[in-house]
C-alpha positions as CSV (number, residue, x, y, z in Angstrom):
1,M,19.0,14.1,-12.4
2,E,16.5,16.8,-11.4
3,S,15.3,14.7,-8.5
4,I,18.7,14.8,-6.8
5,R,19.7,18.4,-7.5
6,P,18.2,19.8,-4.3
7,I,19.9,17.1,-2.3
8,A,23.1,17.5,-4.2
9,A,23.1,21.2,-3.5
10,A,22.4,20.6,0.1
11,V,25.4,18.3,0.4
12,N,27.7,20.6,-1.4
13,L,26.8,23.4,1.0
14,I,27.2,21.2,4.0
15,S,30.6,19.9,2.9
16,S,31.9,23.3,1.9
17,Q,30.6,24.9,5.1
18,P,31.3,22.3,7.9
19,Q,31.0,24.9,10.6
20,Y,27.7,26.4,9.2
21,R,25.7,25.1,12.1
22,Q,27.6,27.3,14.5
23,Q,27.1,30.3,12.3
24,I,23.3,30.0,12.8
25,N,22.0,31.1,16.1
26,E,18.9,29.0,16.6
27,D,17.5,31.7,18.8
28,E,17.5,34.1,15.9
29,V,15.6,31.7,13.7
30,D,11.9,31.5,13.8
31,S,11.3,28.5,16.0
32,V,7.7,28.2,14.9
33,D,7.2,26.4,11.6
34,N,6.7,28.7,8.7
35,V,6.4,25.8,6.1
36,V,3.2,24.2,7.4
37,T,0.8,26.8,6.3
38,S,-1.6,28.4,8.8
39,N,-3.5,30.3,6.1
40,R,-5.8,27.5,5.0
41,E,-9.0,27.4,3.1
42,K,-11.6,24.7,2.7
43,T,-10.4,22.2,0.1
44,D,-12.7,20.1,-2.1
45,F,-15.6,21.1,0.1
46,P,-18.3,20.0,-2.5
47,F,-17.2,16.4,-2.0
48,I,-17.9,16.3,1.7
49,I,-21.4,17.8,0.8
50,V,-21.8,15.0,-1.8
51,Q,-20.8,12.4,0.8
52,G,-23.3,13.9,3.3
53,I,-26.1,13.7,0.6
54,F,-25.2,10.1,-0.1
55,M,-25.3,9.3,3.6
56,V,-28.7,10.9,3.9
57,A,-29.9,9.0,0.9
58,L,-28.7,5.8,2.5
59,V,-30.6,6.5,5.7
60,G,-33.7,7.1,3.5
61,F,-33.2,3.8,1.7
62,I,-32.8,2.0,5.0
63,G,-36.0,3.7,6.2
64,Y,-37.8,2.2,3.2
65,C,-36.4,-1.2,4.1
66,V,-37.6,-0.8,7.7
67,V,-41.1,0.0,6.6
68,N,-41.3,-2.8,4.1
69,G,-39.1,-5.4,5.8
70,D,-38.8,-7.2,9.2
71,I,-35.3,-7.7,10.6
72,K,-36.6,-10.6,12.7
73,R,-37.0,-12.6,9.4
74,I,-33.2,-12.8,9.5
75,T,-32.4,-12.8,13.2
76,V,-35.3,-15.1,14.4
77,G,-36.4,-16.9,11.2
78,Y,-39.7,-17.6,9.5
79,D,-41.6,-20.8,8.6
80,N,-42.7,-22.2,5.3
81,C,-45.5,-19.6,5.0
82,G,-43.2,-16.6,5.8
83,N,-44.5,-16.2,9.4
84,V,-41.9,-14.9,11.8
85,C,-41.9,-17.0,15.0
86,G,-42.8,-15.3,18.2
87,K,-44.9,-12.4,16.8
88,L,-48.1,-11.4,15.2
89,N,-47.5,-11.4,11.5
90,D,-49.3,-9.0,9.1
91,F,-48.3,-9.1,5.5
92,T,-49.8,-9.9,2.1
93,I,-48.8,-13.0,0.1
94,E,-49.0,-12.6,-3.6
95,H,-50.3,-15.6,-5.5
96,G,-51.1,-17.2,-2.1
97,R,-52.9,-20.5,-2.1
98,S,-52.3,-22.4,1.1
99,C,-50.4,-19.8,3.2
100,E,-51.4,-16.7,5.0
101,A,-50.1,-14.4,7.8
102,E,-50.7,-15.9,11.2
103,D,-50.2,-15.0,14.9
104,M,-47.1,-16.9,16.1
105,S,-46.8,-15.0,19.4
106,N,-47.0,-18.3,21.4
107,K,-44.5,-20.1,19.1
108,S,-41.2,-18.5,19.7
109,F,-38.9,-21.2,18.2
110,L,-38.2,-22.2,14.6
111,D,-37.7,-25.9,14.0
112,V,-35.1,-25.9,11.3
113,S,-35.8,-29.5,10.3
114,S,-39.5,-28.8,9.4
115,S,-39.3,-25.0,8.9
116,T,-42.3,-24.6,11.3
117,C,-42.8,-22.4,14.4
118,V,-43.1,-24.4,17.6
119,E,-43.6,-23.5,21.3
120,S,-40.6,-25.6,22.4
121,C,-38.0,-27.6,20.7
122,P,-39.0,-31.1,19.8
123,P,-37.0,-34.2,21.0
124,G,-33.8,-34.7,19.2
125,S,-33.2,-31.0,18.8
126,T,-31.5,-28.3,20.9
127,P,-32.4,-24.6,21.1
128,F,-29.7,-22.4,19.6
129,G,-30.9,-18.8,20.0
130,S,-34.4,-18.8,18.6
131,R,-33.9,-21.9,16.4
132,C,-34.2,-25.6,17.1
133,L,-31.2,-27.3,15.6
134,P,-30.7,-31.1,15.3
135,A,-28.4,-32.3,18.1
136,E,-25.9,-33.7,15.6
137,R,-25.6,-30.3,13.9
138,I,-24.5,-28.5,17.1
139,S,-22.1,-31.1,18.4
140,H,-19.6,-28.3,18.3
141,D,-21.5,-26.6,21.1
142,S,-19.6,-28.5,23.7
143,V,-16.4,-27.4,22.1
144,L,-17.5,-23.8,22.2
145,N,-18.5,-24.2,25.9
146,S,-15.1,-25.7,26.5
147,I,-13.3,-22.8,24.8
148,G,-15.4,-20.4,26.8
149,R,-14.4,-22.1,30.1
150,D,-10.8,-22.0,29.0
151,F,-11.1,-18.3,28.5
152,Q,-12.6,-17.9,31.9
153,I,-9.9,-20.0,33.6
154,C,-7.0,-18.0,32.2
155,A,-8.7,-14.6,31.9
156,S,-6.1,-12.9,34.1
157,E,-3.3,-14.6,32.1
158,I,-4.8,-13.3,28.8
159,V,-5.0,-9.8,30.2
160,G,-1.4,-10.0,31.4
161,L,-0.3,-11.3,28.0
162,N,-2.0,-8.3,26.3
163,F,0.0,-6.0,28.5
164,L,3.1,-8.0,27.6
165,A,2.3,-7.5,23.9
166,L,2.0,-3.8,24.7
167,G,5.5,-3.9,26.4
168,F,7.0,-5.8,23.5
169,S,5.6,-3.1,21.1
170,F,7.2,-0.4,23.1
171,I,10.5,-2.4,23.0
172,I,10.2,-2.6,19.3
173,L,9.7,1.1,19.1
174,L,12.8,1.7,21.2
175,V,14.8,-0.6,19.0
176,L,13.6,1.1,15.9
177,R,14.4,4.4,17.6
178,Y,17.9,3.7,19.0
179,L,19.1,0.5,17.3
180,T,17.7,1.1,13.8
181,A,20.8,0.3,11.8
182,A,21.6,-2.9,13.7
183,F,18.0,-4.0,13.5
184,V,17.6,-3.4,9.8
185,W,20.9,-4.9,8.8
186,T,20.3,-7.9,11.0
187,V,17.0,-8.5,9.2
188,L,18.5,-8.2,5.8
189,F,21.5,-10.4,6.6
190,G,19.1,-12.9,8.2
191,V,17.1,-13.0,5.0
192,M,20.3,-13.5,2.9
193,F,21.5,-16.2,5.2
194,A,18.1,-18.0,5.1
195,C,18.0,-17.9,1.3
196,A,21.6,-19.1,1.1
197,A,20.8,-21.9,3.6
198,L,17.7,-22.9,1.6
199,T,19.8,-23.0,-1.6
200,G,22.5,-25.1,0.0
201,L,19.8,-27.5,1.3
202,L,18.3,-27.8,-2.1
203,W,21.6,-28.6,-3.7
204,Y,22.3,-31.2,-1.0
205,L,18.9,-32.8,-1.7
206,T,19.6,-32.9,-5.5
207,E,22.1,-35.7,-4.8
208,K,19.1,-37.9,-3.9
209,T,16.4,-36.3,-6.2
210,E,17.5,-34.9,-9.5
211,A,14.0,-33.4,-9.9
212,L,15.0,-30.6,-7.5
213,I,17.9,-29.4,-9.7
214,P,15.7,-26.7,-11.5
215,L,14.4,-25.5,-8.2
216,A,18.0,-25.4,-6.8
217,V,19.2,-23.4,-9.8
218,T,16.3,-21.0,-9.5
219,S,17.0,-20.6,-5.8
220,S,20.7,-19.9,-6.5
221,I,19.9,-17.3,-9.1
222,L,17.3,-15.6,-6.8
223,T,19.7,-15.6,-3.8
224,L,22.5,-14.1,-5.9
225,I,20.2,-11.4,-7.2
226,L,19.0,-10.6,-3.7
227,I,22.6,-10.3,-2.4
228,L,23.6,-8.1,-5.4
229,V,20.5,-5.9,-4.9
230,I,21.3,-5.4,-1.2
231,L,24.9,-4.5,-2.0
232,V,24.0,-2.1,-4.8
233,L,21.2,-0.5,-2.8
234,R,23.1,-0.2,0.4
235,R,23.2,3.6,0.2
236,R,19.4,3.7,-0.3
237,I,19.0,1.3,2.6
238,E,20.9,3.7,4.8
239,L,18.4,6.4,3.8
240,V,15.6,4.0,5.0
241,I,17.5,3.6,8.2
242,Q,17.7,7.4,8.7
243,L,14.0,7.8,7.9
244,L,13.1,5.1,10.4
245,K,15.3,7.0,13.0
246,E,13.5,10.3,12.3
247,A,10.1,8.6,12.5
248,G,11.1,7.2,15.9
249,K,12.1,10.7,17.0
250,S,8.8,12.1,15.9
251,I,6.8,9.5,17.8
252,T,9.0,9.9,20.9
253,A,8.3,13.6,20.7
254,V,4.5,13.1,20.3
255,P,3.9,9.8,22.1
256,L,0.1,10.3,22.2
257,L,0.2,9.8,18.4
258,I,0.3,6.0,19.1
259,L,-3.2,6.1,20.5
260,E,-4.7,7.6,17.3
261,P,-5.2,4.1,15.6
262,L,-7.4,3.2,18.6
263,L,-9.8,5.9,17.6
264,T,-9.6,4.6,14.0
265,C,-10.5,1.0,15.2
266,L,-13.4,2.4,17.2
267,A,-14.7,4.3,14.1
268,L,-14.2,1.3,11.9
269,G,-16.1,-0.9,14.4
270,I,-19.0,1.6,14.5
271,A,-19.1,1.6,10.6
272,A,-19.0,-2.2,10.5
273,I,-21.8,-2.5,13.0
274,A,-23.9,0.0,11.1
275,W,-23.2,-1.8,7.8
276,V,-24.2,-5.2,9.2
277,Y,-27.4,-3.7,10.8
278,F,-28.3,-2.0,7.5
279,T,-27.6,-5.2,5.6
280,L,-29.9,-7.2,7.9
281,W,-32.8,-4.8,7.1
282,I,-32.1,-4.9,3.4
283,E,-32.0,-8.7,3.3
284,S,-35.2,-8.9,5.3
285,T,-37.1,-6.7,2.7
286,G,-39.1,-8.2,-0.1
287,T,-42.5,-9.1,-1.4
288,A,-43.9,-12.4,-0.1
289,E,-44.7,-14.8,-2.9
290,E,-45.8,-18.4,-2.6
291,L,-44.0,-20.9,-4.8
292,Y,-45.5,-24.0,-6.3
293,T,-43.7,-25.9,-3.5
294,D,-46.1,-24.3,-1.0
295,K,-43.3,-22.3,0.4
296,V,-43.2,-18.5,0.8
297,V,-40.1,-16.6,-0.2
298,F,-39.6,-12.8,0.0
299,M,-38.6,-11.7,-3.6
300,K,-36.5,-8.6,-4.0
301,N,-37.2,-6.2,-6.8
302,G,-34.6,-4.2,-8.7
303,F,-34.8,-1.3,-6.2
304,I,-33.9,-3.6,-3.3
305,H,-30.9,-4.9,-5.2
306,F,-29.8,-1.4,-5.9
307,I,-30.0,-0.6,-2.2
308,R,-27.9,-3.7,-1.4
309,W,-25.1,-2.5,-3.8
310,Y,-25.5,1.1,-2.6
311,N,-25.0,0.0,1.0
312,L,-21.9,-1.9,0.1
313,F,-20.4,1.1,-1.8
314,M,-21.1,3.5,1.2
315,M,-19.3,1.0,3.5
316,L,-16.3,1.0,1.2
317,W,-16.3,4.8,1.0
318,M,-16.6,5.2,4.8
319,V,-13.8,2.8,5.5
320,Q,-11.4,4.6,3.2
321,F,-12.6,7.9,4.6
322,I,-11.8,6.8,8.2
323,Y,-8.4,5.6,7.1
324,G,-7.9,8.9,5.3
325,C,-8.7,10.8,8.5
326,Q,-6.1,8.8,10.4
327,N,-3.4,9.4,7.7
328,M,-4.2,13.1,7.6
329,I,-3.8,13.5,11.4
330,I,-0.6,11.6,11.5
331,A,0.8,13.4,8.5
332,G,-0.1,16.8,9.9
333,T,1.4,16.0,13.3
334,V,4.7,14.6,11.9
335,S,5.1,17.4,9.4
336,R,4.6,20.0,12.1
337,W,7.2,18.3,14.2
338,Y,9.7,18.2,11.2
339,F,9.2,21.8,10.2
340,T,9.5,23.2,13.7
341,R,13.1,24.1,14.6
342,N,12.7,24.5,18.3
343,K,10.8,21.3,19.2
344,S,10.2,22.6,22.8
345,V,7.6,25.1,21.4
346,L,5.7,22.4,19.6
347,H,2.3,22.6,21.4
348,N,-0.6,20.3,20.8
349,P,0.4,19.1,17.3
350,I,-2.2,16.3,17.2
351,L,-5.0,18.7,18.2
352,R,-3.9,21.3,15.7
353,S,-3.7,18.7,12.9
354,A,-7.1,17.3,13.8
355,C,-8.7,20.8,13.9
356,D,-7.2,21.7,10.5
357,M,-8.5,18.4,9.1
358,F,-12.1,18.9,10.4
359,R,-12.2,22.6,9.5
360,Y,-10.6,22.5,6.1
361,H,-9.7,19.2,4.6
362,L,-12.6,16.7,5.1
363,G,-13.5,17.4,1.5
364,T,-10.0,16.3,0.3
365,I,-10.3,13.1,2.3
366,S,-13.7,12.5,0.9
367,F,-12.5,13.0,-2.6
368,G,-9.5,10.6,-2.2
369,S,-11.6,8.0,-0.4
370,L,-14.2,8.2,-3.1
371,L,-11.7,7.3,-5.9
372,I,-10.5,4.3,-3.9
373,A,-14.0,3.2,-3.2
374,L,-15.0,3.4,-6.8
375,I,-12.1,1.2,-7.8
376,Q,-12.9,-1.3,-5.1
377,M,-16.6,-1.3,-6.1
378,L,-15.6,-1.9,-9.8
379,R,-13.5,-4.9,-8.7
380,I,-16.4,-6.4,-6.7
381,V,-18.8,-5.9,-9.6
382,L,-16.3,-7.6,-12.0
383,R,-15.8,-10.5,-9.6
384,S,-19.6,-10.9,-9.2
385,C,-20.1,-10.8,-12.9
386,R,-17.5,-13.5,-13.4
387,R,-19.2,-15.8,-10.9
388,F,-22.5,-15.2,-12.5
389,H,-21.3,-15.8,-16.1
390,K,-19.0,-18.8,-15.4
391,Y,-21.9,-21.2,-16.1
392,L,-22.7,-19.6,-19.4
393,L,-20.4,-20.9,-22.2
394,V,-21.3,-18.0,-24.5
395,L,-19.9,-15.4,-22.0
396,C,-16.7,-17.4,-21.3
397,C,-14.6,-14.8,-23.1
398,L,-16.2,-12.1,-21.1
399,C,-15.2,-13.9,-17.9
400,C,-11.6,-14.0,-19.0
401,V,-11.6,-10.3,-19.9
402,S,-13.2,-9.3,-16.6
403,S,-10.6,-11.4,-14.8
404,Y,-7.7,-9.5,-16.4
405,I,-9.5,-6.2,-15.9
406,E,-10.0,-7.0,-12.2
407,Q,-6.3,-7.9,-11.8
408,C,-5.3,-4.6,-13.4
409,M,-7.8,-2.8,-11.1
410,S,-6.0,-4.3,-8.1
411,Y,-2.7,-2.7,-9.2
412,V,-4.5,0.6,-9.8
413,E,-6.1,0.4,-6.4
414,G,-2.7,-0.2,-4.7
415,F,-1.1,2.7,-6.5
416,L,-4.1,5.0,-5.9
417,K,-3.9,4.2,-2.1
418,Y,-0.3,5.1,-2.0
419,L,-0.8,8.2,-4.1
420,T,-3.7,9.4,-1.9
421,R,-1.5,8.8,1.3
422,N,1.1,11.1,-0.2
423,A,-1.5,13.6,-1.4
424,Y,-2.8,13.8,2.2
425,I,0.8,14.5,3.4
426,V,1.1,17.4,0.9
427,T,-2.3,18.7,1.9
428,S,-1.4,18.6,5.6
429,I,1.7,20.7,4.8
430,Y,0.5,23.2,2.3
431,G,-3.3,23.1,2.6
432,T,-3.8,22.5,-1.1
433,D,-6.7,20.6,-2.6
434,F,-6.6,17.0,-3.7
435,L,-5.7,17.5,-7.3
436,K,-2.9,19.9,-6.6
437,S,-1.6,17.7,-3.8
438,G,-2.0,14.6,-5.8
439,T,-0.1,16.2,-8.7
440,K,2.8,17.2,-6.5
441,A,2.8,13.8,-4.8
442,F,2.9,12.1,-8.2
443,R,5.8,14.2,-9.3
444,L,7.7,13.4,-6.1
445,I,7.0,9.7,-6.7
446,L,8.3,9.9,-10.2
447,D,11.4,11.8,-9.2
448,N,12.2,9.5,-6.4
449,V,10.8,6.2,-7.7
450,L,13.9,4.1,-6.8
451,Q,14.1,5.6,-3.3
452,I,10.4,5.0,-2.7
453,A,10.7,1.4,-4.0
454,V,13.5,0.7,-1.5
455,I,11.6,2.5,1.3
456,N,8.4,0.5,0.6
457,S,10.3,-2.8,0.2
458,V,12.9,-2.7,2.9
459,G,11.0,-0.4,5.3
460,D,7.7,-2.3,5.0
461,F,9.5,-5.6,5.4
462,V,11.2,-4.4,8.6
463,L,8.0,-3.1,10.0
464,V,6.0,-6.2,9.2
465,L,8.7,-8.3,10.8
466,S,8.4,-6.0,13.8
467,K,4.7,-7.0,14.1
468,L,5.6,-10.7,13.8
469,L,8.3,-10.4,16.5
470,V,5.7,-9.0,18.9
471,V,3.2,-11.7,18.1
472,I,5.8,-14.5,18.2
473,G,7.3,-13.3,21.5
474,T,3.8,-13.0,23.1
475,V,2.7,-16.4,21.9
476,L,5.8,-18.1,23.1
477,I,5.3,-16.7,26.6
478,A,1.6,-17.6,26.4
479,L,2.7,-21.2,25.4
480,L,4.8,-21.5,28.6
481,V,2.0,-20.0,30.7
482,T,-0.8,-22.2,29.4
483,Q,1.3,-25.4,29.5
484,S,1.6,-25.2,33.3
485,N,-2.2,-25.0,33.6
486,S,-3.7,-28.5,33.5
487,H,-7.3,-27.2,33.5
488,I,-7.0,-25.7,30.0
489,Q,-8.4,-28.2,27.4
490,N,-8.1,-26.0,24.2
491,Q,-4.7,-24.5,24.4
492,W,-4.8,-23.6,20.7
493,A,-7.8,-21.3,21.2
494,V,-6.1,-19.4,24.0
495,L,-3.0,-19.0,21.9
496,L,-5.0,-17.9,18.9
497,L,-6.8,-15.2,20.9
498,V,-3.5,-14.0,22.4
499,A,-1.9,-13.9,18.9
500,V,-4.8,-11.9,17.4
501,V,-4.8,-9.3,20.2
502,A,-1.0,-9.1,20.1
503,Y,-1.1,-8.4,16.4
504,L,-3.7,-5.7,16.7
505,I,-1.7,-4.0,19.5
506,A,1.5,-4.2,17.4
507,H,-0.4,-3.0,14.3
508,C,-1.6,0.1,16.1
509,F,2.0,1.1,16.9
510,I,3.5,0.1,13.5
511,T,0.7,1.8,11.4
512,V,1.8,5.2,12.9
513,Y,5.4,4.4,12.1
514,E,4.6,3.6,8.5
515,M,2.8,6.9,7.9
516,A,5.5,8.8,9.8
517,V,8.2,7.4,7.5
518,D,6.3,8.4,4.4
519,T,5.6,11.9,5.9
520,I,9.3,12.4,6.8
521,F,10.4,11.4,3.4
522,I,8.1,14.0,1.7
523,C,9.2,16.6,4.3
524,F,12.9,15.7,3.6
525,C,12.5,16.2,-0.1
526,E,10.7,19.5,0.4
527,D,13.3,20.6,2.9
528,C,16.1,20.0,0.4
529,D,14.1,21.7,-2.4
530,M,13.2,24.9,-0.4
531,N,16.3,25.6,1.6
532,D,20.0,26.0,0.9
533,G,21.5,25.6,4.4
534,L,22.8,29.2,4.7
535,A,20.3,31.9,4.1
536,R,17.5,29.4,4.5
537,P,18.6,26.8,7.1
538,Y,17.5,23.2,6.8
539,Y,14.8,21.8,9.1
540,M,16.3,18.3,9.0
541,S,18.1,17.0,12.1
542,H,21.8,17.0,12.4
543,S,22.0,13.2,12.0
544,L,20.1,13.5,8.7
545,M,22.4,16.3,7.6
546,E,25.4,14.1,8.4
547,F,24.0,11.3,6.3
548,V,23.6,13.6,3.4
549,E,27.2,14.7,3.8
550,K,28.4,11.2,3.9
551,S,26.4,10.4,0.8
552,R,28.6,12.6,-1.4
553,I,30.1,11.1,-4.5
554,V,31.9,12.6,-7.6
555,L,29.9,12.9,-10.8
556,N,31.1,14.2,-14.1
557,I,28.7,16.9,-15.1
558,K,28.7,18.5,-18.5
559,T,28.3,22.3,-18.5
560,E,27.9,24.8,-21.3
561,E,31.6,25.7,-21.0
562,G,32.9,22.2,-21.2
563,I,33.3,19.1,-19.0
564,T,34.3,19.7,-15.4
565,N,34.6,17.6,-12.3
566,N,32.1,18.8,-9.8
567,A,31.1,17.4,-6.5
568,A,27.5,16.2,-6.3
569,V,25.5,13.9,-4.3
570,V,23.1,11.0,-4.9
571,V,20.9,10.2,-1.9
572,A,19.0,7.5,-3.5
């Protein structure tokens, strides 16, 4: 019950003082937020130093690979003797018998069939980059050329469809902003209707096939449970609707926040390119050894294997770090919007949140992203060990154990991601370090576990469906456009490209919405906990106050003096 006491007190005050809003002169209340702290200090600073050291070490390791490797061994290829085609080779072959480093400057192509460097591709093969591939192996080349021509033919249509996806995304945001309740309930009733229709169809088919009876019974039970859950949780679903409305208001007030995921995509792209580039250098490094088959291979020692895993770990860490920066900026912006009474004085919330993050909280993000990266790395190691041991009968039990451990780690990773998201929200509000913020976020999760479950299930389902609506709408229009063009030979490729781009555009919008909902829920809980509505006015909007007021029910509460009927509220 402790989790609902602040909200219960809020509703009691609202219901007992219906005219309290008029008693508070907003001009007399500090319009600038006094909840989002401005007195910040660097949090978890040693972790950003550690991450910097790890990055410097990675650069040093890659430098070692550059000195001892040759990236052209991967990009161009080498012959049976380890000579890279198209260059002067200079390396030492251990245990060399018939092979040696040679000058292949005049032989720029690698004939894949014979693994030899040649000046030009022999008959029956076709150049593909710097390699000569058999003609039958690149029969798909004509298909690729055809797809490329299709993209050129309808390039203007593809660009127009991308803008159409952008327009659909704005429409979805407007629907979530102004028609939230109708949209959410339509989705839920649509799901119930679909489940009921599927159940009816299964029962109809059982007249012809009795084998479907267990499936029909299961479907009936699940449909009934779904309907009962929606009916029982209707009050909590209304809270989700209110949070979605508030998230829409915050994004409408700070529309540039929608562009933040574009910076995240750019940063992720740079990180991915760097990882691929580093991986190519790592894989090209090794000691040339001639096998008994008169073929040279580049053997990797233990240090190279360590660098390979180290590079993968740093990639995981950087990806989570980039996502953490995005979450921190969105959380800081939305929390500033929520805890500012007079929204007209809200100046540059995105810039202020970004400055706070870069000046004070990069260490906190580094700490949280490190924990997630460690769990992800452990899962990858377990999966690799399972693949390695699956051929060894003696270690079969170890494979089973590692499989269960990996599955458990997947749940731990999911929870840790959610916990760090909420910890970043708390940090953006109070400026506390990761452990304090994580502890507070964990308590909030425990105190509001049912509300959070509904928000994550109903809210995420609605937002995922919003993405699909954008994709489906864009693809349907693309289908009509491409059907009228007789010059397009691979319609599926054009539709696939349009669908992928439309999904990415919708994802940029909805990602902000998801984080905004989580942030507003935390702010809402903190608002109810800190304020009483009179001496300390609430920051929540009038619509959210009205929802709290409508959520009042009567509970029998035992007191030390006896049992009395007292008005209380459950917003859950």
